[in-house]
VOBA-1610 file (N, C-alpha, C; in pm, whole numbers, padded with zeros to 5 digits, always signed):
BEGIN
Met-01933-01769+01273Met-01840-01691+01189Met-01706-01765+01177Glu-01658-01777+01054Glu-01534-01849+01028Glu-01415-01775+01089Glu-01324-01850+01155Glu-01206-01788+01216Glu-01111-01740+01108Lys-01051-01624+01136Lys-00953-01570+01041Lys-00823-01649+01049Ile-00754-01654+00936Ile-00620-01714+00932Ile-00522-01610+00987Lys-00444-01650+01087Lys-00352-01556+01152Lys-00210-01572+01095Ile-00157-01459+01048Ile-00024-01459+00986Ile+00066-01364+01062Leu+00185-01412+01097Leu+00285-01328+01160Leu+00393-01297+01054Val+00409-01170+01026Val+00506-01125+00925Val+00629-01072+00996Thr+00748-01122+00962Thr+00871-01072+01023Thr+00945-00982+00925Leu+00999-00872+00980Leu+01071-00771+00902Leu+01189-00719+00983Gly+01285-00662+00913Gly+01395-00597+00984Gly+01346-00476+01060Ser+01254-00400+00999Ser+01203-00278+01061Ser+01066-00245+01004Leu+01010-00135+01050Leu+00890-00080+00987Leu+00922+00056+00926Gly+01047+00070+00880Gly+01089+00192+00812Gly+01064+00182+00663Ile+01094+00288+00591Ile+01069+00292+00447Ile+01179+00214+00375Gly+01140+00112+00302Gly+01233+00028+00228Gly+01157-00076+00148Gly+01228-00152+00066Gly+01162-00248-00024Gly+01087-00359+00048Asn+01153-00424+00146Asn+01086-00532+00221Asn+00960-00480+00288Glu+00977-00363+00352Glu+00866-00305+00427Glu+00752-00262+00334Met+00788-00212+00215Met+00685-00172+00120Met+00604-00293+00075Phe+00674-00405+00049Phe+00602-00527+00012Phe+00503-00566+00122Ala+00552-00570+00246Ala+00467-00614+00358Ala+00350-00520+00382Met+00375-00389+00370Met+00268-00292+00392Met+00165-00296+00278Asn+00210-00316+00157Asn+00116-00329+00045Asn+00025-00450+00067Leu+00085-00560+00114Leu+00007-00680+00144Leu-00091-00653+00259Phe-00042-00586+00362Phe-00125-00553+00479Phe-00246-00469+00439Arg-00224-00374+00349Arg-00333-00283+00309Arg-00437-00351+00220His-00396-00450+00144His-00485-00505+00041His-00536-00646+00069Ile-00480-00711+00171Ile-00525-00847+00199Ile-00672-00845+00245Asn-00744-00953+00219Asn-00884-00964+00258Asn-00892-00977+00411Lys-00927-00868+00477Lys-00925-00866+00624Lys-01042-00944+00685Ala-01136-00986+00603Ala-01244-01072+00653Ala-01194-01216+00670Lys-01086-01250+00596Lys-01034-01387+00600Lys-00899-01399+00668Phe-00821-01290+00666Phe-00684-01297+00717Phe-00658-01186+00819His-00576-01218+00919His-00529-01118+01014His-00376-01123+01017Met-00312-01005+01002Met-00166-00996+01001Met-00115-00917+01120Asp-00014-00972+01188Asp+00063-00899+01288Asp+00209-00898+01243Phe+00291-00820+01312Phe+00429-00802+01268Phe+00529-00825+01381Val+00641-00886+01346Val+00761-00888+01430Val+00866-00803+01360Val+00931-00712+01434Val+01042-00635+01378Val+01164-00650+01468Tyr+01282-00651+01405Tyr+01407-00672+01478Tyr+01482-00542+01506Asp+01431-00430+01453Asp+01494-00300+01473Asp+01385-00201+01510Asn+01389-00148+01630Asn+01282-00056+01672Asn+01318+00091+01650Asn+01419+00118+01567Asn+01459+00257+01540Asn+01390+00316+01418Arg+01345+00230+01326Arg+01281+00278+01203Arg+01136+00230+01203Leu+01045+00324+01231Leu+00906+00284+01256Leu+00806+00371+01177Asp+00840+00406+01055Asp+00754+00494+00975Asp+00611+00442+00962Tyr+00595+00310+00955Tyr+00462+00252+00931Tyr+00393+00205+01060Phe+00457+00228+01174Phe+00405+00173+01300Phe+00262+00219+01328Asp+00237+00348+01320Asp+00103+00401+01352Asp-00004+00343+01261Glu+00029+00329+01133Glu-00067+00273+01037Glu-00104+00130+01075Val-00004+00051+01115Val-00030-00089+01152Val-00120-00096+01275Ile-00089-00016+01376Ile-00169-00017+01499Ile-00312+00030+01471Lys-00326+00136+01393Lys-00459+00186+01358Lys-00539+00083+01278Gly-00467-00001+01206Gly-00532-00106+01127Gly-00573-00226+01210Gly-00552-00220+01341Gly-00596-00326+01430Gly-00499-00441+01447Ser-00373-00420+01409Ser-00272-00526+01420Ser-00170-00494+01529Lys-00095-00596+01566Lys+00007-00581+01671Lys+00146-00575+01608Val+00238-00509+01678Val+00379-00508+01640Val+00459-00557+01760Phe+00536-00664+01741Phe+00621-00720+01846Phe+00766-00685+01815Phe+00838-00632+01914Phe+00978-00596+01895Phe+01067-00708+01948Cys+01153-00758+01860Cys+01244-00868+01897Cys+01388-00829+01870Glu+01423-00710+01914Glu+01560-00662+01896Glu+01653-00741+01988Ser+01774-00764+01941Ser+01874-00835+02022Ser+01996-00747+02041Asn+02051-00745+02161Asn+02173-00667+02186Asn+02299-00753+02177Lys+02283-00877+02131Lys+02399-00966+02114Lys+02483-00917+01995Lys+02614-00915+02011Lys+02702-00868+01904Lys+02731-00979+01803Asn+02746-01101+01850Asn+02774-01215+01764Asn+02648-01254+01685Lys+02663-01273+01555Lys+02546-01300+01470Lys+02473-01428+01508Ile+02546-01531+01542Ile+02484-01658+01580Ile+02406-01642+01710Arg+02467-01575+01809Arg+02397-01552+01936Arg+02274-01463+01916Gln+02288-01366+01827Gln+02175-01279+01795Gln+02061-01358+01734Leu+02095-01448+01641Leu+01995-01533+01577Leu+01920-01618+01680Ile+01997-01680+01769Ile+01936-01767+01872Ile+01847-01686+01966Asp+01895-01568+02005Asp+01819-01480+02094Asp+01685-01439+02028Gln+01693-01398+01902Gln+01573-01354+01831Gln+01478-01471+01804Lys+01534-01588+01776Lys+01451-01707+01755Lys+01368-01738+01880His+01431-01731+01998His+01361-01759+02124His+01249-01658+02147Lys+01276-01532+02114Lys+01175-01427+02133Lys+01056-01448+02040Val+01084-01483+01914Val+00975-01508+01817Val+00897-01632+01859Leu+00967-01736+01904Leu+00901-01860+01946Leu+00805-01833+02062His+00846-01747+02154His+00759-01712+02267His+00629-01647+02217Ile+00642-01559+02118Ile+00524-01493+02059Ile+00434-01596+01992Leu+00494-01687+01915Leu+00415-01790+01845Leu+00340-01879+01943Asn+00404-01912+02052Asn+00339-01997+02153Asn+00226-01925+02226Gln+00241-01794+02242Gln+00140-01715+02313Gln+00020-01681+02224Glu+00048-01648+02097Glu-00055-01589+02011Glu-00121-01688+01914Lys-00059-01803+01892Lys-00120-01909+01811Lys-00148-01866+01665Tyr-00040-01848+01590Tyr-00052-01812+01448Tyr-00059-01938+01362Asp-00112-01921+01242Asp-00120-02031+01146Asp+00002-02035+01054Ile+00051-01917+01019Ile+00162-01904+00922Ile+00257-01796+00971Ile+00387-01819+00953Ile+00485-01712+00973Ile+00551-01686+00838His+00554-01559+00798His+00605-01516+00667His+00725-01426+00693Cys+00846-01480+00668Cys+00971-01416+00711Cys+01038-01344+00594Asn+01041-01211+00601Asn+01092-01127+00492Asn+01228-01068+00526Ser+01324-01083+00436Ser+01455-01020+00459Ser+01539-01027+00331Cys+01647-00950+00335Cys+01747-00957+00228Cys+01857-01058+00264Ser+01858-01106+00389Ser+01969-01189+00434Ser+01920-01317+00501Phe+02007-01417+00508Phe+01977-01540+00581Phe+01946-01510+00728Phe+02030-01425+00789Phe+02016-01399+00932Phe+01893-01314+00963Gly+01836-01251+00861Gly+01711-01180+00880Gly+01590-01272+00873Met+01603-01383+00799Met+01491-01476+00784Met+01493-01588+00888Leu+01613-01635+00923Leu+01623-01757+01003Leu+01562-01753+01143Pro+01566-01640+01217Pro+01501-01643+01350Pro+01354-01682+01341Gly+01281-01623+01247Gly+01140-01655+01231Gly+01118-01793+01173Val+01203-01831+01077Val+01192-01963+01014Val+01210-02074+01117Leu+01317-02065+01196Leu+01346-02169+01296Leu+01241-02171+01407Ala+01193-02053+01446Ala+01089-02045+01549Ala+00958-02106+01498Gly+00926-02075+01373Gly+00804-02130+01314Gly+00806-02281+01303Arg+00920-02335+01263Arg+00932-02480+01253Arg+00919-02545+01391Lys+00983-02484+01492Lys+00977-02536+01628Lys+00833-02531+01682Ala+00760-02427+01645Ala+00622-02412+01691Ala+00524-02502+01617Gly+00570-02561+01507Gly+00485-02654+01432Gly+00383-02587+01343Ile+00412-02461+01301Ile+00319-02394+01210Ile+00381-02387+01070Lys+00306-02337+00973Lys+00354-02326+00836Lys+00452-02210+00824Val+00560-02233+00748Val+00670-02138+00742Val+00698-02097+00597Ile+00706-01964+00575Ile+00742-01909+00445Ile+00864-01819+00464Ser+00967-01840+00384Ser+01079-01745+00378Ser+01063-01663+00250His+01107-01537+00254His+01087-01448+00138His+01212-01364+00120Ser+01290-01397+00017Ser+01416-01328-00012Ser+01389-01204-00096His+01434-01088-00047His+01408-00961-00115His+01533-00900-00178Asn+01647-00964-00162Asn+01768-00908-00220Asn+01875-01015-00230Val+01977-00985-00307Val+02088-01079-00327Val+02183-01075-00209Gly+02206-00955-00155Gly+02310-00938-00054Gly+02446-00931-00122Arg+02542-00879-00052Arg+02674-00859-00112Arg+02767-00974-00075Ala+02797-01059-00170Ala+02886-01172-00145Ala+03029-01124-00120Gln+03100-01196-00033Gln+03239-01160-00002Gln+03337-01217-00104Asn+03289-01311-00188Asn+03372-01372-00293Asn+03499-01438-00240Asn+03484-01511-00129Asn+03596-01592-00082Asn+03543-01730-00045Trp+03631-01825-00026Trp+03590-01965-00008Trp+03506-01984+00117Leu+03539-01910+00224Leu+03463-01924+00349Leu+03319-01876+00331Asp+03304-01763+00261Asp+03171-01709+00236Asp+03088-01806+00152Lys+03150-01867+00052Lys+03078-01963-00034Lys+03033-02086+00045Ile+03121-02135+00134Ile+03085-02252+00216Ile+02970-02217+00310Leu+02978-02099+00375Leu+02874-02055+00468Leu+02740-02038+00396Arg+02742-01973+00280Arg+02618-01952+00204Arg+02558-02086+00161Gly+02643-02178+00118Gly+02594-02310+00078Gly+02526-02382+00193Ala+02586-02373+00311Ala+02528-02439+00429Ala+02397-02374+00470Leu+02393-02241+00467Leu+02271-02169+00507Leu+02157-02194+00409Lys+02189-02209+00281Lys+02086-02243+00182Lys+02019-02376+00219Lys+02100-02474+00253Lys+02046-02606+00287Lys+01959-02599+00412Val+02006-02525+00513Val+01927-02510+00635Val+01792-02446+00603Leu+01795-02337+00529Leu+01672-02264+00497Leu+01575-02353+00419Cys+01625-02420+00317Cys+01539-02504+00232Cys+01479-02622+00308Asn+01551-02671+00407Asn+01500-02783+00488Asn+01394-02741+00589Gln+01388-02612+00620Gln+01301-02566+00727Gln+01169-02505+00679Val+01163-02462+00553Val+01045-02387+00508Val+00947-02476+00431Asp+00821-02434+00436Asp+00719-02499+00352Asp+00718-02437+00213Tyr+00728-02304+00208Tyr+00740-02232+00082Tyr+00859-02139+00090Gly+00928-02122-00022Gly+01032-02021-00033Gly+00994-01923-00143Phe+00977-01797-00106Phe+00944-01693-00203Phe+01070-01612-00233Ser+01070-01546-00348Ser+01173-01446-00377Ser+01112-01341-00469Cys+01175-01225-00474Cys+01125-01117-00559Cys+01183-01124-00700Ser+01285-01208-00720Ser+01348-01220-00853Ser+01431-01347-00859Asp+01475-01385-00978Asp+01560-01502-00993Asp+01692-01482-00918Phe+01751-01360-00923Phe+01875-01332-00851Phe+01857-01353-00701Ala+01750-01295-00647Ala+01724-01305-00502Ala+01699-01450-00462Gly+01633-01527-00549Gly+01608-01668-00521Gly+01734-01751-00524Asn+01815-01733-00627Asn+01939-01810-00639Asn+02036-01783-00524Ser+02025-01666-00463Ser+02117-01631-00355Ser+02080-01696-00221Lys+01956-01750-00210Lys+01910-01803-00081Lys+01865-01949-00085Tyr+01837-02003-00204Tyr+01782-02139-00212Tyr+01870-02227-00299Thr+01866-02358-00271Thr+01944-02453-00349Thr+01879-02471-00488Glu+01957-02523-00580Glu+01908-02544-00717Glu+01789-02640-00719Ser+01797-02746-00640Ser+01688-02844-00638Ser+01560-02783-00580Phe+01575-02698-00479Phe+01458-02633-00418Phe+01391-02541-00520Ile+01471-02467-00594Ile+01418-02373-00693Ile+01338-02447-00801Lys+01379-02569-00831Lys+01307-02648-00932Lys+01181-02715-00876Ser+01163-02708-00745Ser+01049-02775-00682Ser+00924-02687-00684Asn+00810-02745-00645Asn+00685-02667-00639Asn+00670-02590-00508Arg+00776-02590-00426Arg+00775-02512-00302Arg+00833-02372-00321Tyr+00884-02346-00440Tyr+00950-02217-00468Tyr+00866-02133-00564Met+00850-02005-00533Met+00776-01913-00619Met+00843-01776-00623Val+00842-01715-00740Val+00880-01574-00752Val+00753-01491-00738Ile+00754-01399-00643Ile+00638-01312-00617Ile+00671-01172-00669Asn+00595-01126-00765Asn+00620-00993-00821Asn+00608-00884-00717Asn+00699-00787-00722Asn+00690-00669-00636Asn+00585-00575-00696Ala+00461-00603-00666Ala+00350-00531-00729Ala+00326-00396-00662Ile+00261-00307-00736Ile+00234-00170-00688Ile+00092-00130-00724Glu+00049-00016-00670Glu-00079+00045-00709Glu-00056+00111-00844Thr-00068+00034-00951Thr-00027+00082-01084Thr-00094+00213-01124Lys-00221+00231-01086Lys-00294+00352-01128Lys-00229+00479-01074Asp-00157+00469-00960Asp-00094+00586-00901Asp+00031+00630-00977Tyr+00085+00542-01060Tyr+00214+00570-01123Tyr+00205+00601-01272Ile+00088+00591-01330Ile+00071+00621-01473Ile+00097+00770-01497Phe+00167+00801-01604Phe+00209+00939-01633Phe+00091+01034-01640Asp+00112+01153-01580Asp+00009+01257-01576Asp+00075+01392-01603Glu+00035+01458-01710Glu+00096+01584-01751Glu+00075+01694-01647Thr-00042+01695-01584Thr-00070+01798-01482Thr+00024+01781-01363Lys+00043+01655-01319Lys+00136+01628-01208Lys+00279+01663-01248Arg+00314+01644-01374Arg+00448+01678-01422Arg+00473+01829-01407Lys+00379+01908-01451Lys+00395+02053-01442Lys+00405+02098-01297Ser+00323+02039-01211Ser+00324+02074-01069Ser+00458+02038-01003Ala+00507+01917-01030Ala+00632+01871-00968Ala+00752+01951-01019Arg+00755+01979-01147Arg+00868+02055-01203Arg+00866+02199-01152Ser+00746+02252-01135Ser+00734+02388-01083Ser+00787+02396-00940Glu+00759+02292-00859Glu+00805+02290-00720Glu+00956+02304-00710Phe+01028+02240-00803Phe+01174+02240-00797Phe+01238+02342-00892Gly+01156+02424-00956Gly+01209+02526-01046Gly+01272+02468-01171Ile+01217+02360-01220Ile+01270+02295-01341Ile+01201+02354-01464Gln+01280+02399-01560Gln+01225+02459-01682Gln+01171+02351-01777Asp+01079+02393-01864Asp+01017+02299-01957Asp+01119+02230-02048Asp+01226+02302-02085Asp+01323+02246-02180Asp+01440+02176-02111Glu+01432+02156-01979Glu+01540+02088-01908Glu+01513+01938-01901Phe+01619+01861-01918Phe+01616+01715-01918Phe+01648+01666-01777Val+01554+01591-01715Val+01569+01553-01574Val+01598+01403-01560Ile+01711+01373-01497Ile+01745+01235-01463Ile+01707+01215-01317Gly+01632+01112-01289Gly+01588+01086-01153Gly+01656+00966-01090His+01661+00965-00958His+01707+00849-00883His+01632+00844-00751Val+01576+00728-00720Val+01501+00710-00596Val+01568+00598-00517Gly+01608+00627-00393Gly+01671+00522-00312Gly+01745+00577-00192Arg+01772+00489-00097Arg+01850+00526+00021Arg+01993+00563-00020Phe+02049+00662+00047Phe+02186+00701+00020Phe+02280+00607+00096Glu+02304+00491+00036Glu+02392+00389+00094Glu+02484+00337-00017Glu+02591+00271+00022Glu+02690+00225-00075Glu+02626+00141-00185Gln+02532+00056-00148Gln+02465-00033-00245Gln+02408+00042-00364Lys+02356+00162-00339Lys+02285+00237-00445Lys+02379+00312-00538Asn+02506+00334-00495Asn+02610+00384-00584Asn+02583+00526-00637Gln+02531+00614-00550Gln+02499+00750-00595Gln+02623+00834-00629Ile+02737+00804-00564Ile+02860+00879-00596Ile+02896+00859-00743Phe+02885+00736-00791Phe+02911+00707-00933Phe+02810+00781-01021Leu+02686+00788-00979Leu+02583+00857-01057Leu+02614+01007-01069Ile+02665+01065-00962Ile+02703+01207-00967Ile+02815+01229-01070Asp+02911+01138-01073Asp+03019+01146-01173Asp+02963+01132-01315Ile+02868+01042-01333Ile+02803+01026-01464Ile+02734+01156-01504Phe+02662+01214-01409Phe+02588+01337-01438Phe+02683+01451-01475Tyr+02798+01456-01411Tyr+02899+01558-01442Tyr+02941+01549-01589Glu+02953+01424-01639Glu+02986+01403-01781Glu+02867+01440-01870Leu+02747+01410-01824Leu+02627+01438-01903Leu+02611+01588-01928Ile+02641+01669-01826Ile+02627+01814-01841Ile+02713+01866-01957Lys+02829+01805-01977Lys+02917+01845-02087Lys+02851+01818-02222Met+02771+01711-02229Met+02705+01672-02354Met+02571+01745-02372His+02503+01765-02260His+02369+01824-02264His+02356+01919-02144Pro+02400+02044-02159Pro+02405+02137-02047Pro+02270+02160-01976Lys+02161+02149-02050Lys+02030+02173-01988Lys+01977+02044-01925Ser+02053+01992-01829Ser+02016+01869-01758Ser+02010+01897-01609Arg+01922+01824-01541Arg+01912+01831-01396Arg+01912+01689-01341Leu+01961+01674-01218Leu+01962+01544-01150Leu+01875+01557-01025Leu+01774+01472-01014Leu+01680+01476-00902Leu+01696+01352-00815Phe+01747+01371-00693Phe+01764+01263-00596Phe+01645+01263-00499Ile+01586+01146-00476Ile+01480+01132-00376Ile+01524+01025-00277Gly+01531+01062-00150Gly+01573+00967-00047Gly+01670+01031+00052Thr+01698+00957+00158Thr+01797+00999+00258Thr+01882+00877+00293Gly+01980+00895+00378Gly+02064+00782+00417Gly+02197+00829+00470Ser+02282+00734+00505Ser+02408+00766+00571Ser+02508+00839+00481Leu+02491+00828+00349Leu+02583+00893+00255Leu+02524+01021+00195Phe+02412+01067+00252Phe+02343+01186+00199Phe+02436+01308+00197Glu+02500+01336+00311Glu+02587+01454+00320Glu+02711+01439+00233Lys+02763+01317+00226Lys+02882+01293+00142Lys+02850+01323-00005Cys+02731+01285-00049Cys+02690+01312-00187Cys+02672+01461-00211Lys+02618+01532-00112Lys+02602+01677-00125Lys+02739+01745-00135Glu+02834+01695-00055Glu+02971+01750-00060Glu+03034+01726-00196Lys+03010+01607-00254Lys+03063+01573-00387Lys+03008+01670-00492Val+02878+01696-00485Val+02814+01789-00579Val+02874+01929-00565Lys+02895+01970-00442Lys+02953+02102-00417Lys+03096+02111-00472Lys+03172+02006-00451Lys+03311+02002-00499Lys+03317+02014-00651Leu+03220+01953-00718Leu+03216+01959-00866Leu+03152+02087-00916Glu+03102+02169-00822Glu+03039+02299-00854Glu+02918+02284-00947Ile+02833+02185-00911Ile+02711+02164-00991Ile+02586+02170-00903Glu+02596+02247-00792Glu+02483+02255-00699Glu+02355+02304-00766Gln+02369+02394-00864Gln+02250+02449-00931Gln+02183+02347-01023Arg+02252+02239-01050Arg+02200+02138-01143Arg+02141+02017-01071Val+02172+02002-00942Val+02133+01881-00867Val+02031+01917-00758Ile+01924+01840-00752Ile+01819+01861-00653Ile+01820+01744-00554Phe+01833+01774-00425Phe+01821+01673-00320Phe+01684+01692-00255Ala+01588+01611-00293Ala+01450+01629-00247Ala+01426+01569-00108Gly+01520+01482-00061Gly+01502+01418+00068Gly+01397+01308+00064Gln+01352+01268+00183Gln+01248+01163+00192Gln+01113+01223+00157Arg+01041+01159+00065Arg+00912+01210+00022Arg+00805+01102+00031Asp+00680+01145+00055Asp+00570+01049+00053Asp+00484+01065-00072Asp+00536+01143-00169Asp+00464+01162-00296Asp+00552+01125-00416Val+00628+01016-00399Val+00721+00975-00505Val+00647+00945-00635Ser+00526+00890-00625Ser+00450+00858-00746Ser+00426+00984-00830Lys+00410+01098-00765Lys+00394+01225-00837Lys+00526+01269-00899Leu+00636+01251-00825Leu+00766+01304-00868Leu+00822+01232-00990Tyr+00782+01105-01013Tyr+00827+01037-01135Tyr+00786+01116-01259Asn+00674+01183-01251Asn+00624+01260-01366Asn+00717+01374-01404Ala+00795+01424-01307Ala+00889+01533-01334Ala+01012+01486-01410Met+01037+01355-01406Met+01160+01299-01465Met+01143+01269-01614Asp+01258+01257-01682Asp+01260+01215-01822Asp+01333+01082-01839Cys+01404+01041-01735Cys+01482+00917-01738Cys+01514+00881-01593Leu+01529+00751-01565Leu+01571+00707-01432Leu+01705+00635-01445Ala+01801+00673-01360Ala+01932+00607-01359Ala+01945+00528-01230Phe+01995+00403-01240Phe+01997+00313-01124Phe+02121+00225-01130Pro+02237+00280-01091Pro+02363+00205-01105Pro+02401+00122-00982Ser+02306+00049-00924Ser+02329-00023-00798Ser+02437-00130-00811Leu+02504-00155-00697Leu+02605-00261-00691Leu+02538-00398-00681Phe+02422-00405-00617Phe+02343-00529-00610Phe+02201-00492-00572Glu+02106-00576-00609Glu+01964-00555-00579Glu+01892-00689-00581Gly+01769-00688-00533Gly+01680-00803-00549Gly+01593-00778-00670Phe+01483-00708-00648Phe+01396-00663-00756Phe+01336-00531-00709Pro+01401-00418-00742Pro+01362-00290-00683Pro+01221-00245-00724Phe+01140-00209-00625Phe+01010-00149-00654Phe+01025-00027-00744Val+01133+00048-00722Val+01156+00171-00798Val+01151+00147-00949Leu+01211+00037-00993Leu+01216+00010-01137Leu+01079-00031-01192Val+00996-00091-01110Val+00858-00118-01152Val+00782+00014-01163Glu+00793+00096-01060Glu+00722+00223-01057Glu+00762+00312-01175Ala+00893+00323-01199Ala+00942+00410-01306Ala+00895+00361-01444Gln+00899+00230-01465Gln+00855+00178-01595Gln+00705+00197-01616Ile+00625+00177-01511Ile+00481+00199-01523Ile+00454+00346-01557Asn+00542+00436-01511Asn+00530+00577-01545Asn+00575+00607-01688Gly+00634+00504-01753Gly+00677+00521-01891Gly+00820+00564-01909Leu+00897+00572-01797Leu+01033+00622-01804Leu+01131+00521-01863Lys+01226+00570-01940Lys+01342+00489-01980Lys+01430+00474-01857Cys+01478+00353-01831Cys+01560+00325-01713Cys+01697+00275-01756Ile+01801+00344-01714Ile+01939+00302-01740Ile+01992+00241-01611Val+02015+00110-01613Val+02042+00039-01487Val+02167-00049-01496Ser+02218-00080-01380Ser+02335-00167-01368Ser+02300-00310-01408Asp+02395-00377-01474Asp+02370-00517-01512Asp+02392-00612-01393Arg+02416-00557-01275Arg+02420-00639-01154Arg+02278-00671-01105Ile+02180-00608-01168Ile+02039-00627-01131Ile+01978-00732-01223Ser+01890-00814-01168Ser+01826-00921-01244Ser+01761-00869-01372Lys+01780-00944-01481Lys+01719-00906-01610Lys+01567-00911-01603Ser+01514-00977-01502Ser+01368-00985-01489Ser+01306-00851-01454Val+01387-00750-01417Val+01330-00617-01391Val+01283-00551-01520Lys+01324-00606-01632Lys+01283-00547-01761Lys+01141-00594-01793Ile+01043-00518-01743Ile+00902-00555-01765Ile+00842-00476-01881Thr+00920-00383-01938Thr+00882-00311-02060Thr+01006-00304-02149Arg+00991-00243-02265Arg+01108-00228-02354Arg+01199-00114-02309Gly+01160-00044-02201Gly+01230+00077-02163Gly+01345+00061-02065Val+01413-00054-02064Val+01526-00074-01973Val+01652-00103-02052Cys+01759-00033-02017Cys+01891-00055-02079Cys+01988-00093-01967Phe+02053-00210-01981Phe+02150-00257-01882Phe+02291-00217-01924Leu+02366-00161-01830Leu+02504-00124-01856Leu+02595-00182-01747Asn+02717-00212-01787Asn+02816-00267-01693Asn+02873-00154-01609Leu+02894-00181-01480Leu+02951-00079-01393Leu+03097-00051-01427Asp+03159-00139-01505Asp+03296-00113-01550Asp+03299-00025-01674Asp+03183-00002-01736Asp+03177+00092-01849Asp+03214+00231-01799Thr+03263+00314-01889Thr+03305+00448-01848Thr+03185+00535-01811Lys+03215+00638-01734Lys+03110+00735-01699Lys+03055+00801-01825Gln+03142+00819-01924Gln+03098+00878-02051Gln+02998+00788-02122Thr+03023+00657-02118Thr+02931+00562-02181Thr+02793+00568-02115Trp+02792+00570-01984Trp+02664+00583-01911Trp+02594+00714-01947Ala+02673+00821-01952Ala+02616+00953-01983Ala+02556+00955-02124Glu+02624+00891-02218Glu+02574+00887-02356Glu+02440+00814-02365His+02429+00701-02294His+02303+00625-02297His+02190+00705-02230Ile+02223+00778-02126Ile+02121+00862-02062Ile+02079+00974-02157Arg+02177+01038-02219Arg+02145+01145-02316Arg+02057+01093-02428Asp+02084+00972-02474Asp+02007+00916-02585Asp+01863+00880-02547Ser+01832+00889-02418Ser+01696+00856-02375Ser+01603+00977-02373Ile+01651+01091-02420Ile+01567+01210-02430Ile+01447+01179-02519Asn+01329+01223-02476Asn+01202+01203-02550Asn+01170+01055-02573Ser+01200+00970-02472Ser+01178+00826-02490Ser+01065+00771-02402Arg+00987+00858-02338Arg+00882+00809-02248Arg+00780+00727-02326Met+00743+00612-02268Met+00647+00521-02332Met+00504+00561-02296Gly+00413+00533-02389Gly+00271+00559-02366Gly+00202+00440-02302Glu+00077+00460-02259Glu+00002+00353-02191Glu-00015+00229-02276Glu-00022+00247-02409Glu-00040+00131-02496Glu+00080+00037-02489Asp+00198+00091-02458Asp+00319+00009-02444Asp+00327-00060-02307Leu+00243-00017-02215Leu+00256-00059-02075Leu+00146-00151-02027Ser+00047-00180-02113Ser-00073-00252-02069Ser-00042-00388-02005Asn+00052-00463-02064Asn+00085-00595-02010Asn+00153-00584-01874Ala+00247-00489-01861Ala+00318-00468-01734Ala+00222-00422-01625Ile+00128-00337-01661Ile+00029-00288-01564Ile-00052-00404-01509Lys-00088-00498-01596Lys-00167-00614-01553Lys-00084-00706-01462Leu+00042-00733-01503Leu+00128-00826-01428Leu+00166-00774-01290Tyr+00181-00643-01277Tyr+00232-00586-01152Tyr+00124-00510-01075Asp-00001-00540-01104Asp-00112-00480-01030Asp-00120-00540-00891Leu-00131-00456-00792Leu-00126-00499-00652Leu-00242-00589-00612Asp-00360-00560-00659Asp-00476-00644-00625Asp-00458-00786-00678Asn-00411-00798-00802Asn-00388-00931-00860Asn-00284-01009-00780Ser-00175-00941-00744Ser-00067-01005-00668Ser-00114-01049-00530Thr-00193-00965-00464Thr-00242-00997-00330Thr-00335-01119-00333Arg-00422-01125-00432Arg-00512-01241-00444Arg-00431-01370-00464Tyr-00321-01361-00538Tyr-00234-01477-00561Tyr-00170-01523-00430Ile-00120-01429-00350Ile-00058-01464-00221Ile-00162-01524-00127Glu-00282-01471-00127Glu-00390-01528-00045Glu-00415-01675-00082Lys-00414-01704-00211Lys-00434-01843-00256Lys-00322-01933-00206Leu-00199-01882-00206Leu-00085-01960-00157Leu-00097-01985-00007Tyr-00139-01885+00069Tyr-00163-01906+00213Tyr-00267-02015+00235Leu-00376-02009+00161Leu-00485-02108+00178Leu-00438-02247+00138Arg-00358-02254+00031Arg-00307-02384-00015Arg-00218-02448+00091Leu-00138-02366+00159Leu-00049-02417+00264Leu-00127-02485+00377Leu-00246-02436+00404Leu-00323-02483+00520Leu-00422-02595+00489Arg-00424-02640+00364Arg-00517-02748+00328Arg-00481-02877+00399
//
């Protein structure tokens, strides 16, 4: 019997998020007769997927560091990952993160262990826009590009933020689509009625949706202000938030202060988001920065018009249903564009190409080919 190819996947956590969703989608769909995946995580506080991984016959190694200094933390985590690589004998290490310091412990450990190394950038990160930050980022790009066999990214923005220009032009760099189970996200009228009924949404009400962690990056406070303006233009509107996070209570307080509690739904963390897209009529996504959000793929496959920040890569426009707006535009301008998206849901005939490109099985087979090519 042919030996399986052993892959160690590194992640910040096993909690619900974009990096983790990519890794779990790969874990669920990879050919388990040919490949075996284990995980390293650097944060043992968020473990939503832990039980699923263990039940699937894989291991989870915790490499948390209590060092406060980032460099010392990196070195500490690198030594811990290297110990695992030496003990378990992997063929490939696939390092996923939004940041250099999230990828480098695994990258440096993999290079030291003499195995194949893949870095995978999932976000741009928030630049400090000062000379020191630019020098540091430039240096880290060179280190990363010199250490990896392949560099993946989820978008051109995420790639440009982590790799040098020459590396991006080389055959070692690839953009990997954030693929999904497309069949789960196609619009369904029955699911729409069920979801709207759950939240008491009337048939004639216009629902703006937002899916994401309540953190500064996602800019939900600005979205609440936009919605406040939208109600003036279209009183029969509702705002549906899905997610939790550190700013959850602050956003609820903002809604209360504006006296629009009856118009805003805080659904919390849900495991049926694919169903809830059907309840929406438009998706608003005014993020300060992103890589390539799964949410925008999911919403477009559902046929939703998406009003999004122009800080997000233009490559997220996989259908005609995306409108980019500047965060410096007025709240009224954002509200007008959202209002104009009433009755704009796309049908399956408009989505056929996107469904093919972002199908999870197709994407997984492509990644498998890249793993095999690395080991030739």
